[in-house]
C-alpha atoms as one frame of an Amber mdcrd trajectory, in Angstrom:
protein
 -21.922  12.911   9.954 -19.201  12.278  12.653 -19.102  13.754  15.876 -16.529
  15.972  16.654 -13.623  15.697  18.240 -12.134  19.381  19.278 -13.921  22.832
  18.995 -10.247  24.309  18.621  -9.623  27.856  20.167  -7.581  30.628  19.261
  -4.345  28.249  18.102  -5.754  24.844  18.125  -8.232  23.540  15.024 -11.053
  22.593  14.731 -11.766  19.097  14.268 -14.443  16.213  12.964 -13.369  12.918
  14.872 -11.293  10.139  13.252 -10.728  13.285  10.478  -7.870  15.839  10.212
  -7.730  19.098  11.451  -9.784  22.386   9.378  -6.937  24.245   9.064  -6.557
  28.241   8.153  -7.488  29.387   4.428  -7.341  32.174   3.699  -7.745  32.337
   0.130 -11.662  34.085   0.729 -10.576  37.303   2.474 -14.176  37.194   3.887
 -14.285  33.680   6.266 -10.182  35.214   7.028 -11.200  38.539   8.313 -14.897
  37.064  10.106 -13.166  34.911  11.894 -10.609  36.763  12.833  -7.626  35.004
  14.364  -9.576  32.762  15.905  -8.300  29.223  14.377 -10.910  26.826  15.758
 -13.894  28.875  14.608 -12.407  29.330  10.617 -12.554  25.553  10.502 -16.172
  25.600  12.847 -16.878  28.219   9.905 -15.493  26.347   6.946 -17.154  22.776
   7.971 -20.670  25.725   7.520 -19.785  27.201   4.707 -19.066  23.877   2.367
 -22.649  21.975   4.318 -24.330  25.352   3.105 -22.473  24.741  -0.123 -23.563
  20.544  -0.654 -26.095  21.865  -0.219 -27.332  25.413  -2.576 -24.306  26.121
  -4.015 -24.011  29.029  -2.815 -21.867  30.250   0.226 -22.093  31.085   4.190
 -21.758  34.731   3.168 -24.194  34.570   0.154 -27.491  35.165   3.033 -28.042
  36.976   5.777 -26.161  37.922   7.938 -26.108  35.429  11.366 -24.001  35.502
  14.441 -22.031  32.303  13.356 -19.882  33.074  16.617 -22.840  32.152  19.149
 -23.695  29.095  17.207 -19.593  27.918  17.118 -19.723  29.245  20.800 -22.619
  27.009  21.691 -20.745  24.048  19.839 -23.814  23.614  17.725 -22.587  20.674
  15.146 -21.825  22.154  11.696 -24.653  20.775   9.698 -27.492  21.288  12.015
 -26.174  24.778  12.802 -26.380  25.270   8.578 -29.676  23.541   8.732 -30.926
  26.379  10.310 -29.641  29.223   8.481 -30.933  27.474   5.470 -34.532  26.994
   7.427 -34.769  30.608   8.569 -34.487  31.639   5.007 -37.011  29.296   3.617
 -34.880  26.791   1.764 -37.044  23.470   1.969 -35.630  20.643   3.883 -34.429
  17.186   2.275
């Protein structure tokens, strides 16, 4: 997985190196509400959600509650945050 070009902030989107920024997508009301008005966190959590759904076919909000914002603030890569969450819930690691 690529590194991170920008973690974003309230007004700037999260962006992996060499890729387009992950912009706001409010088609999922749970995601929109959870990330509120923080564009960087929204893009980061969308990347976490994608990593989880690619592995197990369900989304980030189908897992038990977790402090996702803490992982974002600690600049944990989305893939690593997803793998940690899955491991904590007993999902096998590849």
